[in-house]
Biopython code that builds the backbone (N, CA, C, O; Angstrom):
import numpy as np
from Bio.PDB.StructureBuilder import StructureBuilder

atoms = [
    (1, "MET", "N", (-52.237, -54.489, -84.932)),
    (1, "MET", "CA", (-53.438, -53.861, -84.457)),
    (1, "MET", "C", (-53.165, -52.374, -84.224)),
    (1, "MET", "O", (-52.224, -52.002, -83.523)),
    (2, "GLU", "N", (-53.973, -51.568, -84.803)),
    (2, "GLU", "CA", (-53.801, -50.123, -84.705)),
    (2, "GLU", "C", (-54.493, -49.593, -83.445)),
    (2, "GLU", "O", (-55.646, -49.920, -83.162)),
    (3, "MET", "N", (-53.756, -48.765, -82.701)),
    (3, "MET", "CA", (-54.331, -48.188, -81.486)),
    (3, "MET", "C", (-54.898, -46.810, -81.812)),
    (3, "MET", "O", (-54.274, -46.007, -82.507)),
    (4, "LYS", "N", (-56.064, -46.567, -81.304)),
    (4, "LYS", "CA", (-56.737, -45.303, -81.564)),
    (4, "LYS", "C", (-56.361, -44.304, -80.483)),
    (4, "LYS", "O", (-56.445, -44.612, -79.294)),
    (5, "ASN", "N", (-55.953, -43.121, -80.883)),
    (5, "ASN", "CA", (-55.577, -42.072, -79.944)),
    (5, "ASN", "C", (-56.765, -41.136, -79.766)),
    (5, "ASN", "O", (-57.113, -40.383, -80.676)),
    (6, "ASN", "N", (-57.381, -41.186, -78.598)),
    (6, "ASN", "CA", (-58.536, -40.337, -78.325)),
    (6, "ASN", "C", (-58.140, -39.008, -77.697)),
    (6, "ASN", "O", (-58.999, -38.295, -77.178)),
    (7, "GLY", "N", (-56.895, -38.671, -77.734)),
    (7, "GLY", "CA", (-56.446, -37.467, -77.045)),
    (7, "GLY", "C", (-56.064, -37.844, -75.631)),
    (7, "GLY", "O", (-56.451, -38.898, -75.124)),
    (8, "GLY", "N", (-55.319, -36.991, -75.016)),
    (8, "GLY", "CA", (-54.863, -37.317, -73.674)),
    (8, "GLY", "C", (-55.299, -36.285, -72.667)),
    (8, "GLY", "O", (-55.784, -35.206, -73.008)),
    (9, "SER", "N", (-55.115, -36.643, -71.441)),
    (9, "SER", "CA", (-55.421, -35.703, -70.371)),
    (9, "SER", "C", (-54.129, -35.166, -69.779)),
    (9, "SER", "O", (-54.057, -34.878, -68.584)),
    (10, "GLY", "N", (-53.128, -35.034, -70.602)),
    (10, "GLY", "CA", (-51.820, -34.560, -70.141)),
    (10, "GLY", "C", (-51.859, -33.164, -69.558)),
    (10, "GLY", "O", (-51.202, -32.892, -68.553)),
    (11, "LEU", "N", (-52.619, -32.278, -70.171)),
    (11, "LEU", "CA", (-52.724, -30.915, -69.640)),
    (11, "LEU", "C", (-53.396, -30.915, -68.278)),
    (11, "LEU", "O", (-52.994, -30.174, -67.381)),
    (12, "ALA", "N", (-54.414, -31.742, -68.124)),
    (12, "ALA", "CA", (-55.121, -31.819, -66.845)),
    (12, "ALA", "C", (-54.218, -32.396, -65.765)),
    (12, "ALA", "O", (-54.211, -31.906, -64.636)),
    (13, "ILE", "N", (-53.458, -33.431, -66.099)),
    (13, "ILE", "CA", (-52.536, -34.029, -65.131)),
    (13, "ILE", "C", (-51.461, -33.031, -64.741)),
    (13, "ILE", "O", (-51.141, -32.893, -63.560)),
    (14, "ALA", "N", (-50.899, -32.334, -65.724)),
    (14, "ALA", "CA", (-49.872, -31.338, -65.438)),
    (14, "ALA", "C", (-50.426, -30.215, -64.566)),
    (14, "ALA", "O", (-49.745, -29.746, -63.654)),
    (15, "SER", "N", (-51.636, -29.788, -64.836)),
    (15, "SER", "CA", (-52.264, -28.740, -64.032)),
    (15, "SER", "C", (-52.450, -29.196, -62.590)),
    (15, "SER", "O", (-52.182, -28.440, -61.657)),
    (16, "MET", "N", (-52.906, -30.427, -62.409)),
    (16, "MET", "CA", (-53.129, -30.941, -61.061)),
    (16, "MET", "C", (-51.807, -31.101, -60.309)),
    (16, "MET", "O", (-51.724, -30.750, -59.132)),
    (17, "VAL", "N", (-50.791, -31.615, -60.960)),
    (17, "VAL", "CA", (-49.491, -31.791, -60.307)),
    (17, "VAL", "C", (-48.897, -30.438, -59.924)),
    (17, "VAL", "O", (-48.403, -30.270, -58.809)),
    (18, "LEU", "N", (-48.944, -29.479, -60.840)),
    (18, "LEU", "CA", (-48.409, -28.158, -60.530)),
    (18, "LEU", "C", (-49.213, -27.463, -59.435)),
    (18, "LEU", "O", (-48.645, -26.749, -58.608)),
    (19, "GLY", "N", (-50.517, -27.663, -59.424)),
    (19, "GLY", "CA", (-51.338, -27.091, -58.363)),
    (19, "GLY", "C", (-51.000, -27.665, -57.007)),
    (19, "GLY", "O", (-50.935, -26.932, -56.020)),
    (20, "ILE", "N", (-50.781, -28.977, -56.945)),
    (20, "ILE", "CA", (-50.412, -29.611, -55.674)),
    (20, "ILE", "C", (-49.033, -29.149, -55.228)),
    (20, "ILE", "O", (-48.830, -28.861, -54.048)),
    (21, "VAL", "N", (-48.089, -29.074, -56.147)),
    (21, "VAL", "CA", (-46.748, -28.586, -55.810)),
    (21, "VAL", "C", (-46.821, -27.147, -55.310)),
    (21, "VAL", "O", (-46.173, -26.798, -54.323)),
    (22, "ALA", "N", (-47.598, -26.322, -55.979)),
    (22, "ALA", "CA", (-47.740, -24.932, -55.556)),
    (22, "ALA", "C", (-48.377, -24.833, -54.183)),
    (22, "ALA", "O", (-47.985, -23.989, -53.377)),
    (23, "LEU", "N", (-49.346, -25.679, -53.911)),
    (23, "LEU", "CA", (-50.025, -25.669, -52.615)),
    (23, "LEU", "C", (-49.086, -26.102, -51.496)),
    (23, "LEU", "O", (-49.102, -25.515, -50.414)),
    (24, "VAL", "N", (-48.277, -27.109, -51.741)),
    (24, "VAL", "CA", (-47.342, -27.592, -50.724)),
    (24, "VAL", "C", (-46.237, -26.570, -50.476)),
    (24, "VAL", "O", (-45.802, -26.391, -49.338)),
    (25, "MET", "N", (-45.786, -25.907, -51.519)),
    (25, "MET", "CA", (-44.677, -24.965, -51.397)),
    (25, "MET", "C", (-45.107, -23.540, -51.025)),
    (25, "MET", "O", (-44.258, -22.661, -50.874)),
    (26, "ALA", "N", (-46.389, -23.310, -50.878)),
    (26, "ALA", "CA", (-46.898, -21.941, -50.702)),
    (26, "ALA", "C", (-46.387, -21.264, -49.437)),
    (26, "ALA", "O", (-46.158, -20.055, -49.439)),
    (27, "CYS", "N", (-46.205, -22.016, -48.363)),
    (27, "CYS", "CA", (-45.862, -21.365, -47.098)),
    (27, "CYS", "C", (-44.388, -20.994, -47.002)),
    (27, "CYS", "O", (-44.055, -19.998, -46.361)),
    (28, "CYS", "N", (-43.511, -21.749, -47.607)),
    (28, "CYS", "CA", (-42.078, -21.528, -47.406)),
    (28, "CYS", "C", (-41.326, -21.086, -48.660)),
    (28, "CYS", "O", (-40.443, -20.231, -48.597)),
    (29, "PHE", "N", (-41.677, -21.665, -49.771)),
    (29, "PHE", "CA", (-40.917, -21.422, -50.992)),
    (29, "PHE", "C", (-41.785, -20.712, -52.022)),
    (29, "PHE", "O", (-42.185, -21.315, -53.018)),
    (30, "TRP", "N", (-42.076, -19.446, -51.791)),
    (30, "TRP", "CA", (-42.976, -18.701, -52.675)),
    (30, "TRP", "C", (-42.399, -18.555, -54.078)),
    (30, "TRP", "O", (-43.150, -18.469, -55.050)),
    (31, "PHE", "N", (-41.081, -18.527, -54.193)),
    (31, "PHE", "CA", (-40.449, -18.365, -55.503)),
    (31, "PHE", "C", (-40.627, -19.602, -56.380)),
    (31, "PHE", "O", (-40.461, -19.521, -57.597)),
    (32, "ILE", "N", (-40.960, -20.740, -55.785)),
    (32, "ILE", "CA", (-41.308, -21.941, -56.542)),
    (32, "ILE", "C", (-42.821, -22.021, -56.718)),
    (32, "ILE", "O", (-43.313, -22.433, -57.768)),
    (33, "SER", "N", (-43.548, -21.624, -55.684)),
    (33, "SER", "CA", (-45.001, -21.776, -55.663)),
    (33, "SER", "C", (-45.702, -20.895, -56.696)),
    (33, "SER", "O", (-46.610, -21.351, -57.391)),
    (34, "VAL", "N", (-45.286, -19.645, -56.795)),
    (34, "VAL", "CA", (-45.996, -18.703, -57.680)),
    (34, "VAL", "C", (-45.900, -19.116, -59.157)),
    (34, "VAL", "O", (-46.933, -19.167, -59.825)),
    (35, "PRO", "N", (-44.716, -19.412, -59.691)),
    (35, "PRO", "CA", (-44.686, -19.850, -61.098)),
    (35, "PRO", "C", (-45.450, -21.149, -61.341)),
    (35, "PRO", "O", (-46.108, -21.298, -62.371)),
    (36, "CYS", "N", (-45.365, -22.092, -60.395)),
    (36, "CYS", "CA", (-46.112, -23.352, -60.552)),
    (36, "CYS", "C", (-47.610, -23.085, -60.572)),
    (36, "CYS", "O", (-48.339, -23.677, -61.369)),
    (37, "ALA", "N", (-48.074, -22.191, -59.693)),
    (37, "ALA", "CA", (-49.503, -21.889, -59.629)),
    (37, "ALA", "C", (-49.984, -21.198, -60.901)),
    (37, "ALA", "O", (-51.056, -21.522, -61.413)),
    (38, "VAL", "N", (-49.216, -20.266, -61.408)),
    (38, "VAL", "CA", (-49.621, -19.551, -62.624)),
    (38, "VAL", "C", (-49.692, -20.507, -63.807)),
    (38, "VAL", "O", (-50.655, -20.477, -64.573)),
    (39, "VAL", "N", (-48.683, -21.349, -63.958)),
    (39, "VAL", "CA", (-48.682, -22.318, -65.057)),
    (39, "VAL", "C", (-49.799, -23.338, -64.867)),
    (39, "VAL", "O", (-50.422, -23.761, -65.841)),
    (40, "GLY", "N", (-50.060, -23.736, -63.620)),
    (40, "GLY", "CA", (-51.144, -24.670, -63.337)),
    (40, "GLY", "C", (-52.509, -24.112, -63.718)),
    (40, "GLY", "O", (-53.345, -24.826, -64.271)),
    (41, "VAL", "N", (-52.731, -22.838, -63.422)),
    (41, "VAL", "CA", (-54.002, -22.205, -63.804)),
    (41, "VAL", "C", (-54.136, -22.154, -65.323)),
    (41, "VAL", "O", (-55.206, -22.434, -65.865)),
    (42, "ILE", "N", (-53.063, -21.801, -66.002)),
    (42, "ILE", "CA", (-53.106, -21.689, -67.468)),
    (42, "ILE", "C", (-53.367, -23.057, -68.101)),
    (42, "ILE", "O", (-54.226, -23.182, -68.974)),
    (43, "LEU", "N", (-52.630, -24.083, -67.664)),
    (43, "LEU", "CA", (-52.820, -25.421, -68.242)),
    (43, "LEU", "C", (-54.213, -25.964, -67.946)),
    (43, "LEU", "O", (-54.831, -26.595, -68.804)),
    (44, "GLY", "N", (-54.707, -25.723, -66.739)),
    (44, "GLY", "CA", (-56.052, -26.173, -66.399)),
    (44, "GLY", "C", (-57.112, -25.477, -67.225)),
    (44, "GLY", "O", (-58.076, -26.108, -67.660)),
    (45, "ALA", "N", (-56.945, -24.181, -67.445)),
    (45, "ALA", "CA", (-57.910, -23.434, -68.252)),
    (45, "ALA", "C", (-57.896, -23.906, -69.707)),
    (45, "ALA", "O", (-58.948, -24.029, -70.334)),
    (46, "VAL", "N", (-56.715, -24.166, -70.234)),
    (46, "VAL", "CA", (-56.611, -24.657, -71.617)),
    (46, "VAL", "C", (-57.259, -26.033, -71.732)),
    (46, "VAL", "O", (-57.951, -26.321, -72.709)),
    (47, "SER", "N", (-57.033, -26.875, -70.738)),
    (47, "SER", "CA", (-57.633, -28.209, -70.763)),
    (47, "SER", "C", (-59.155, -28.141, -70.667)),
    (47, "SER", "O", (-59.855, -28.873, -71.366)),
    (48, "LEU", "N", (-59.663, -27.274, -69.814)),
    (48, "LEU", "CA", (-61.114, -27.132, -69.690)),
    (48, "LEU", "C", (-61.737, -26.514, -70.927)),
    (48, "LEU", "O", (-62.834, -26.908, -71.323)),
    (49, "ALA", "N", (-61.067, -25.559, -71.543)),
    (49, "ALA", "CA", (-61.608, -24.899, -72.732)),
    (49, "ALA", "C", (-61.599, -25.825, -73.939)),
    (49, "ALA", "O", (-62.444, -25.698, -74.825)),
    (50, "GLY", "N", (-60.653, -26.754, -73.981)),
    (50, "GLY", "CA", (-60.532, -27.646, -75.127)),
    (50, "GLY", "C", (-61.419, -28.870, -75.059)),
    (50, "GLY", "O", (-61.366, -29.705, -75.963)),
    (51, "GLN", "N", (-62.228, -29.010, -74.029)),
    (51, "GLN", "CA", (-63.114, -30.165, -73.884)),
    (51, "GLN", "C", (-62.335, -31.475, -73.973)),
    (51, "GLN", "O", (-62.772, -32.432, -74.613)),
    (52, "LYS", "N", (-61.168, -31.499, -73.315)),
    (52, "LYS", "CA", (-60.345, -32.702, -73.314)),
    (52, "LYS", "C", (-60.716, -33.577, -72.118)),
    (52, "LYS", "O", (-61.327, -33.091, -71.167)),
    (53, "PRO", "N", (-60.359, -34.846, -72.155)),
    (53, "PRO", "CA", (-60.661, -35.706, -71.001)),
    (53, "PRO", "C", (-59.861, -35.267, -69.781)),
    (53, "PRO", "O", (-58.832, -34.604, -69.906)),
    (54, "GLY", "N", (-60.341, -35.640, -68.613)),
    (54, "GLY", "CA", (-59.663, -35.275, -67.383)),
    (54, "GLY", "C", (-60.190, -33.980, -66.793)),
    (54, "GLY", "O", (-59.437, -33.213, -66.193)),
    (55, "LYS", "N", (-61.477, -33.737, -66.961)),
    (55, "LYS", "CA", (-62.065, -32.483, -66.490)),
    (55, "LYS", "C", (-61.902, -32.323, -64.977)),
    (55, "LYS", "O", (-61.618, -31.224, -64.499)),
    (56, "GLY", "N", (-62.080, -33.401, -64.227)),
    (56, "GLY", "CA", (-61.956, -33.333, -62.770)),
    (56, "GLY", "C", (-60.550, -32.970, -62.338)),
    (56, "GLY", "O", (-60.365, -32.181, -61.411)),
    (57, "MET", "N", (-59.556, -33.542, -63.007)),
    (57, "MET", "CA", (-58.171, -33.215, -62.670)),
    (57, "MET", "C", (-57.844, -31.775, -63.021)),
    (57, "MET", "O", (-57.109, -31.113, -62.289)),
    (58, "ALA", "N", (-58.380, -31.279, -64.131)),
    (58, "ALA", "CA", (-58.144, -29.895, -64.521)),
    (58, "ALA", "C", (-58.762, -28.938, -63.510)),
    (58, "ALA", "O", (-58.150, -27.931, -63.153)),
    (59, "ILE", "N", (-59.966, -29.244, -63.047)),
    (59, "ILE", "CA", (-60.620, -28.399, -62.044)),
    (59, "ILE", "C", (-59.822, -28.432, -60.739)),
    (59, "ILE", "O", (-59.625, -27.397, -60.103)),
    (60, "ALA", "N", (-59.364, -29.618, -60.345)),
    (60, "ALA", "CA", (-58.562, -29.732, -59.121)),
    (60, "ALA", "C", (-57.267, -28.934, -59.239)),
    (60, "ALA", "O", (-56.846, -28.292, -58.277)),
    (61, "GLY", "N", (-56.643, -28.968, -60.393)),
    (61, "GLY", "CA", (-55.416, -28.206, -60.603)),
    (61, "GLY", "C", (-55.646, -26.715, -60.534)),
    (61, "GLY", "O", (-54.852, -25.988, -59.936)),
    (62, "VAL", "N", (-56.728, -26.250, -61.141)),
    (62, "VAL", "CA", (-57.037, -24.814, -61.105)),
    (62, "VAL", "C", (-57.346, -24.372, -59.679)),
    (62, "VAL", "O", (-56.873, -23.326, -59.234)),
    (63, "VAL", "N", (-58.137, -25.163, -58.962)),
    (63, "VAL", "CA", (-58.502, -24.803, -57.582)),
    (63, "VAL", "C", (-57.267, -24.794, -56.684)),
    (63, "VAL", "O", (-57.073, -23.846, -55.923)),
    (64, "CYS", "N", (-56.433, -25.824, -56.754)),
    (64, "CYS", "CA", (-55.223, -25.866, -55.938)),
    (64, "CYS", "C", (-54.291, -24.701, -56.263)),
    (64, "CYS", "O", (-53.686, -24.115, -55.364)),
    (65, "SER", "N", (-54.178, -24.371, -57.533)),
    (65, "SER", "CA", (-53.309, -23.264, -57.930)),
    (65, "SER", "C", (-53.822, -21.939, -57.398)),
    (65, "SER", "O", (-53.042, -21.126, -56.903)),
    (66, "ILE", "N", (-55.114, -21.714, -57.495)),
    (66, "ILE", "CA", (-55.680, -20.454, -57.009)),
    (66, "ILE", "C", (-55.573, -20.377, -55.491)),
    (66, "ILE", "O", (-55.243, -19.324, -54.945)),
    (67, "VAL", "N", (-55.850, -21.485, -54.806)),
    (67, "VAL", "CA", (-55.753, -21.500, -53.344)),
    (67, "VAL", "C", (-54.310, -21.240, -52.897)),
    (67, "VAL", "O", (-54.095, -20.602, -51.867)),
    (68, "SER", "N", (-53.338, -21.716, -53.642)),
    (68, "SER", "CA", (-51.944, -21.481, -53.265)),
    (68, "SER", "C", (-51.507, -20.044, -53.542)),
    (68, "SER", "O", (-50.554, -19.564, -52.928)),
    (69, "LEU", "N", (-52.180, -19.358, -54.444)),
    (69, "LEU", "CA", (-51.823, -17.964, -54.721)),
    (69, "LEU", "C", (-52.292, -17.018, -53.618)),
    (69, "LEU", "O", (-51.710, -15.946, -53.448)),
    (70, "VAL", "N", (-53.325, -17.386, -52.869)),
    (70, "VAL", "CA", (-53.864, -16.502, -51.828)),
    (70, "VAL", "C", (-52.844, -16.245, -50.719)),
    (70, "VAL", "O", (-52.592, -15.080, -50.410)),
    (71, "PRO", "N", (-52.238, -17.276, -50.097)),
    (71, "PRO", "CA", (-51.240, -16.971, -49.063)),
    (71, "PRO", "C", (-50.021, -16.252, -49.620)),
    (71, "PRO", "O", (-49.401, -15.445, -48.927)),
    (72, "ASN", "N", (-49.681, -16.543, -50.865)),
    (72, "ASN", "CA", (-48.546, -15.850, -51.473)),
    (72, "ASN", "C", (-48.849, -14.372, -51.671)),
    (72, "ASN", "O", (-47.957, -13.534, -51.535)),
    (73, "ALA", "N", (-50.090, -14.044, -51.989)),
    (73, "ALA", "CA", (-50.466, -12.639, -52.135)),
    (73, "ALA", "C", (-50.363, -11.922, -50.791)),
    (73, "ALA", "O", (-49.849, -10.806, -50.714)),
    (74, "PHE", "N", (-50.859, -12.576, -49.720)),
    (74, "PHE", "CA", (-50.749, -11.971, -48.393)),
    (74, "PHE", "C", (-49.293, -11.833, -47.964)),
    (74, "PHE", "O", (-48.913, -10.823, -47.371)),
    (75, "LEU", "N", (-48.477, -12.841, -48.261)),
    (75, "LEU", "CA", (-47.058, -12.785, -47.945)),
    (75, "LEU", "C", (-46.383, -11.649, -48.703)),
    (75, "LEU", "O", (-45.584, -10.904, -48.134)),
    (76, "PHE", "N", (-46.703, -11.521, -49.979)),
    (76, "PHE", "CA", (-46.125, -10.469, -50.798)),
    (76, "PHE", "C", (-46.501, -9.093, -50.274)),
    (76, "PHE", "O", (-45.656, -8.203, -50.175)),
    (77, "LEU", "N", (-47.786, -8.922, -49.935)),
    (77, "LEU", "CA", (-48.260, -7.622, -49.411)),
    (77, "LEU", "C", (-47.667, -7.345, -48.031)),
    (77, "LEU", "O", (-47.379, -6.195, -47.701)),
    (78, "GLY", "N", (-47.486, -8.374, -47.236)),
    (78, "GLY", "CA", (-46.904, -8.191, -45.914)),
    (78, "GLY", "C", (-45.448, -7.802, -45.968)),
    (78, "GLY", "O", (-44.994, -6.967, -45.186)),
    (79, "ILE", "N", (-44.711, -8.400, -46.885)),
    (79, "ILE", "CA", (-43.288, -8.110, -46.996)),
    (79, "ILE", "C", (-43.052, -6.774, -47.689)),
    (79, "ILE", "O", (-42.294, -5.938, -47.198)),
    (80, "PHE", "N", (-43.700, -6.579, -48.825)),
    (80, "PHE", "CA", (-43.446, -5.397, -49.625)),
    (80, "PHE", "C", (-44.446, -4.270, -49.382)),
    (80, "PHE", "O", (-44.258, -3.160, -49.878)),
    (81, "GLY", "N", (-45.504, -4.546, -48.623)),
    (81, "GLY", "CA", (-46.499, -3.513, -48.347)),
    (81, "GLY", "C", (-45.953, -2.379, -47.489)),
    (81, "GLY", "O", (-46.358, -1.228, -47.653)),
    (82, "GLY", "N", (-45.051, -2.688, -46.591)),
    (82, "GLY", "CA", (-44.455, -1.663, -45.739)),
    (82, "GLY", "C", (-43.478, -0.790, -46.467)),
    (82, "GLY", "O", (-43.162, 0.305, -45.999)),
    (83, "LEU", "N", (-42.988, -1.239, -47.599)),
    (83, "LEU", "CA", (-42.010, -0.472, -48.364)),
    (83, "LEU", "C", (-42.643, 0.572, -49.264)),
    (83, "LEU", "O", (-41.973, 1.502, -49.714)),
    (84, "LEU", "N", (-43.942, 0.418, -49.530)),
    (84, "LEU", "CA", (-44.611, 1.327, -50.467)),
    (84, "LEU", "C", (-45.065, 2.584, -49.807)),
    (84, "LEU", "O", (-45.645, 3.450, -50.461)),
]
sb = StructureBuilder()
sb.init_structure("model")
sb.init_model(0)
sb.init_chain("A")
sb.init_seg("    ")
for serial, (resi, resn, name, xyz) in enumerate(atoms, 1):
    if name == "N":
        sb.init_residue(resn, " ", resi, " ")
    sb.init_atom(name, np.array(xyz, "f"), 0.0, 1.0, " ", f" {name:<3s}", serial, name[0])
structure = sb.get_structure()
């Protein structure tokens, strides 16, 4: 019996996982959080643009990634803002 491949929601799942990891790590481990958030936004955007299944997970990944970037931006400006 042949199985039909309708495409996967791998990009959406990866975006959501990276967004959650970035959100959890945002307060203490910014060096892990920022790359995860950037990759999460990119994967979520690619998944949404490609009309692939898993739209809700892709949106959740993008939102979590963006929300995790906000405290990191304030942390970055607070630490390095005094040096400029």
